[in-house]
C-alpha positions in Angstrom: -12.3 0.4 16.6 -11.5 -3.3 16.8 -9.8 -4.2 20.1 -6.7 -5.7 18.4 -6.4 -3.2 15.6 -3.6 -0.6 15.5 -4.7 0.9 12.2 -8.3 1.1 11.1 -9.4 2.3 7.6 -13.1 3.1 7.7 -15.1 3.5 4.5 -12.2 5.4 2.9 -12.9 7.2 -0.4 -11.2 9.7 -2.6 -12.3 11.5 -5.8 -10.4 13.8 -8.1 -11.9 16.6 -10.2 -10.0 16.3 -13.5 -12.4 18.6 -15.4 -11.1 21.1 -18.0 -11.0 24.7 -16.9 -14.4 26.3 -16.2 -14.3 28.7 -19.2 -13.3 25.9 -21.5 -16.1 23.7 -20.3 -18.6 26.6 -20.9 -17.4 27.3 -24.4 -17.3 23.7 -25.5 -20.3 22.6 -23.5 -18.3 19.9 -21.6 -19.5 18.4 -18.3 -17.3 18.1 -15.2 -15.3 14.9 -14.9 -14.9 13.3 -11.5 -12.5 10.4 -11.1 -13.4 8.0 -8.2 -10.0 6.6 -7.3 -11.0 4.9 -4.1 -14.5 4.0 -2.8 -15.7 2.4 0.4 -12.5 0.7 1.4 -12.4 -0.6 5.0 -9.9 -2.8 6.7 -7.8 -3.1 9.9 -4.2 -3.8 10.7 -3.2 -5.3 14.0 0.0 -4.4 15.9 3.1 -6.0 14.4 1.1 -7.2 11.5 1.9 -6.8 7.8 -1.2 -6.1 5.7 -0.7 -6.0 1.9 -2.8 -4.3 -0.7 -2.4 -5.9 -4.2 -3.9 -5.0 -7.6 -3.1 -3.9 -11.1 -1.9 -0.3 -11.8 -4.7 2.2 -11.3 -6.6 0.1 -8.7 -6.1 2.8 -6.0 -3.4 1.2 -3.9 -1.0 4.2 -3.8 -3.9 6.6 -3.3 -4.9 4.7 -0.1 -1.2 4.8 1.1 -1.1 8.5 0.7 -4.3 9.0 2.6 -3.2 6.8 5.4 0.0 8.8 6.0 -1.8 12.2 5.5 -0.4 13.2 2.2 -3.9 13.2 0.7 -7.1 14.1 2.6 -9.9 11.5 2.1 -13.1 12.6 0.4 -15.1 10.2 2.6 -14.3 8.0 5.5 -11.5 8.2 8.1 -8.2 6.7 9.1 -7.7 5.9 12.8 -4.2 5.1 14.1 -4.0 3.8 17.7 -7.5 5.2 18.2 -6.7 8.7 16.9 -8.7 10.0 14.0 -6.3 11.6 11.4 -8.9 14.0 10.1 -11.1 14.9 13.1 -11.2 18.7 13.8 -9.8 19.9 17.1 -7.5 16.9 17.5 -4.3 18.5 16.2 -2.2 17.8 19.2 -3.0 14.1 19.3 -2.4 13.9 15.5 1.1 15.4 15.9 2.0 12.7 18.4 0.7 10.0 16.2 2.5 11.3 13.1 5.8 10.8 14.8 5.0 7.1 14.8 4.3 7.0 11.1 6.8 6.8 8.2 6.7 5.9 4.5 9.0 4.1 2.1 8.4 5.2 -1.5 8.6 3.2 -4.7 11.5 5.0 -6.4 14.4 5.5 -3.9 16.2 7.9 -6.2 13.3 10.4 -6.6 12.4 10.1 -2.9 15.8 11.1 -1.7 17.1 14.7 -1.9 20.0 14.6 -4.4 21.7 17.6 -2.8 21.9 16.0 0.7 24.4 13.4 1.9 22.9 10.1 3.2 23.8 11.1 6.8 21.6 14.3 6.5 18.8 12.4 4.9 18.7 9.8 7.7 19.0 12.5 10.3 16.1 14.6 9.0 13.2 12.8 10.9 15.4 12.7 14.1 15.9 16.5 13.8 12.3 17.2 12.8 10.9 15.4 15.9 13.8 16.6 18.2 14.7 13.0 19.2 18.4 13.8 19.8 19.4 16.9 21.8 23.1 17.0 21.0 25.1 16.6 17.7 27.0 13.7 19.2 23.7 11.9 20.0 22.5 12.6 16.5 25.6 11.2 14.9 25.4 8.1 17.1 21.7 7.6 16.1 22.5 7.9 12.3 25.5 5.6 12.5 23.4 3.0 14.4 20.5 3.2 11.8 22.9 2.9 8.8 24.4 -0.2 10.4 20.9 -1.7 11.0 20.1 -1.5 7.3 23.5 -3.0 6.2 25.4 0.1 5.4 28.6 1.4 6.9 28.8 4.6 8.9 31.2 6.0 6.2 28.4 5.6 3.6 26.7 8.5 5.3 29.1 10.9 3.5 27.8 9.7 0.1 25.2 11.4 -2.1 22.2 9.3 -3.4 23.7 9.0 -6.9 26.7 7.3 -5.5 24.7 4.3 -4.3 23.2 1.4 -6.2 19.5 1.0 -6.4 19.3 -1.5 -3.6 21.6 0.7 -1.4 19.4 3.8 -2.1 16.4 1.8 -0.9 18.3 0.9 2.3 18.9 4.6 2.9 15.2 5.2 2.4 14.4 2.5 4.9 17.0 3.9 7.3 15.3 7.3 7.1 12.0 5.6 7.8 13.2 3.8 11.0 15.4 6.6 12.3 12.5 8.1 14.2 11.6 4.7 15.8 8.1 4.6 14.2 5.5 2.0 15.0 3.8 2.0 11.6 5.5 2.1 8.1 3.6 2.4 4.8 5.7 0.8 2.0 4.5 1.8 -1.4 6.0 -0.7 -3.9 9.3 -0.7 -2.1 11.0 -3.2 -4.4 9.4 -2.7 -7.8 12.3 -0.6 -9.1 14.9 -3.2 -8.0 16.4 -6.4 -9.5 14.9 -9.7 -8.3 17.9 -10.6 -6.2 18.0 -7.2 -4.6 14.2 -7.4 -3.9 14.8 -10.4 -1.8 17.5 -8.7 0.2 15.3 -5.6 0.9 12.3 -7.7 1.9 14.4 -9.8 4.2 15.7 -6.6 5.7 12.2 -5.3 6.3 11.2 -8.5 8.0 14.2 -8.4 10.3 13.5 -4.8 11.2 9.9 -5.7 11.9 10.9 -8.4 14.3 13.5 -6.2 16.0 11.3 -3.1 16.5 7.8 -4.6 16.5 6.8 -2.6 13.4 3.4 -2.6 11.7 3.5 -2.5 7.9 1.0 -1.6 5.2 2.6 -3.0 2.1 1.5 -1.8 -1.3 2.3 -4.0 -4.3 1.1 -5.2 -7.7 2.9 -8.5 -7.4 1.4 -11.3 -5.2 4.7 -13.2 -5.4 6.4 -10.3 -3.6 4.0 -10.1 -0.7 3.5 -13.8 -0.2 6.3 -14.2 2.3 5.8 -10.7 3.9 2.1 -10.3 4.7 -0.1 -12.2 7.1 -3.2 -10.9 5.3 -3.8 -9.6 1.8 -6.4 -7.3 0.4 -7.1 -7.5 -3.4 -8.2 -4.3 -5.0 -9.9 -3.7 -8.3 -10.9 -0.3 -9.7 -10.8 1.4 -6.4 -12.6 -1.2 -4.3 -11.6 -4.2 -2.2 -12.8 -7.5 -3.8 -11.2 -10.0 -1.4 -9.5 -9.9 2.0 -8.0 -13.1 3.3 -5.1 -14.6 5.3 -2.1 -15.1 3.0 -2.1 -18.9 3.3 -5.8 -19.2 2.5 -5.6 -16.7 -0.4 -2.9 -18.7 -2.0 -4.3 -22.1 -1.1 -7.9 -21.3 -2.0 -8.4 -18.1 -3.9 -12.1 -17.3 -4.2 -12.7 -14.1 -6.3 -12.2 -14.6 -10.1 -9.9 -11.6 -10.2 -7.7 -13.1 -7.4 -7.5 -16.3 -9.4 -6.5 -14.4 -12.5 -3.6 -12.7 -10.6 -2.4 -16.0 -9.2 -2.5 -17.6 -12.6 -0.1 -14.9 -13.8 2.6 -15.8 -11.3 5.3 -18.0 -12.9 5.5 -21.3 -11.0 7.5 -24.3 -12.0 5.3 -26.6 -10.0 2.4 -25.6 -12.3 4.2 -26.5 -15.5 1.7 -28.3 -17.8 -1.3 -27.4 -15.7 -4.0 -25.5 -17.5 -4.3 -21.8 -16.5 -7.0 -19.2 -17.2 -5.3 -16.4 -19.1 -6.3 -12.9 -17.9 -8.6 -11.4 -20.6 -9.5 -7.8 -21.3 -8.3 -4.6 -19.8 -9.1 -2.6 -16.6 -12.2 -0.4 -17.5 -11.8 3.3 -17.8 -12.2 4.6 -14.2 -14.0 7.7 -15.6 -16.7 5.4 -17.0 -16.8 2.4 -14.7 -19.2 -0.4 -15.6 -22.5 -0.8 -13.8 -22.7 -3.6 -11.2 -19.5 -5.5 -10.5 -16.6 -3.7 -12.0 -15.0 -7.0 -12.9 -17.9 -8.4 -14.9 -16.6 -7.5 -18.4 -13.6 -9.8 -17.7 -15.2 -12.4 -15.6 -16.2 -15.8 -17.0 -18.8 -16.3 -14.3 -20.7 -13.0 -14.8 -24.5 -13.1 -15.0 -27.2 -10.4 -15.4 -27.1 -9.7 -11.7 -23.4 -9.0 -11.9 -24.0 -6.5 -14.6 -26.7 -4.7 -12.6 -25.8 -5.0 -8.9 -22.5 -4.2 -7.2 -21.6 -7.0 -4.8 -20.7 -6.3 -1.2 -17.9 -7.8 0.9 -19.3 -10.8 2.6 -17.7 -13.4 4.9 -16.7 -16.7 3.1 -14.9 -18.9 5.5 -12.1 -16.7 7.0 -12.1 -14.4 3.9 -14.2 -11.5 2.9 -15.2 -11.6 -0.8 -17.3 -9.3 -3.0 -18.7 -11.7 -5.6 -22.3 -12.7 -6.5 -21.1 -16.1 -8.0 -19.5 -17.1 -4.6 -22.6 -15.8 -2.7 -24.9 -17.9 -4.9 -22.6 -21.0 -4.7 -21.8 -21.0 -8.5 -18.0 -21.1 -7.9 
């Protein structure tokens, strides 16, 4: 494990068997179908750092998020949090201690909150589960404090999720995540279901809480504009693999991978009015039948025969890691 890393993702992979039932396959002579959602993903996150994973829908971002918090077991690789493997056998006691320090904020606050519980009970759930407050009075004080931290009133604790607006529901979800005083929070598209003005409020709230409690974030998003002011480093994913990892300022100032350039060109920007842009062409390939070589080559204007035959590996390019033959050969 890297000395400064708090979270280490090592060669993480996940496949899903989406085959039809066995008898149906035998009768129809159909083969098994294996979907490779994530393959060979490795990165680290330092303490109090925000690392963002960005990519189009179906790139494997949310699958990685679920594996990191333990909702899905990895097919290959491992997740280490503060030096503790989350899948090693015989390490259950250490994993329980680490899991107290991990929380997750989901994409849709309405579906992630129990509609039959009041907000107070929702926020108190992790405190109760981890036995962090011995007496009811201490529990009430902790819940009131957390609601106040996310910009809600203590009286809002009596409301049900349907009585809040979308932004307020996400604040309740964030309150639940920080109630147990975690060190690491995985945020899976935390603002995609919200209006643009509310997105800014929620992102500012997350930054304030990070500064106040020294939180480490893994931020999942499909929108580079959302993560630009949140993340210190960004990983770009395409069809289950990382194609570029770079510091935020460098990625926006000097994007290297053609796919990263395509994503940046899709961001509305008044400063670029009148400037020629490269419009994204083609669609993400079928993950059941991924192309040979570089998965991006059917959409890449710089693709050569080598790109169609050989998959590129992440290689150092300045302070970035890039998986691209064209960059390795100096063609772009």
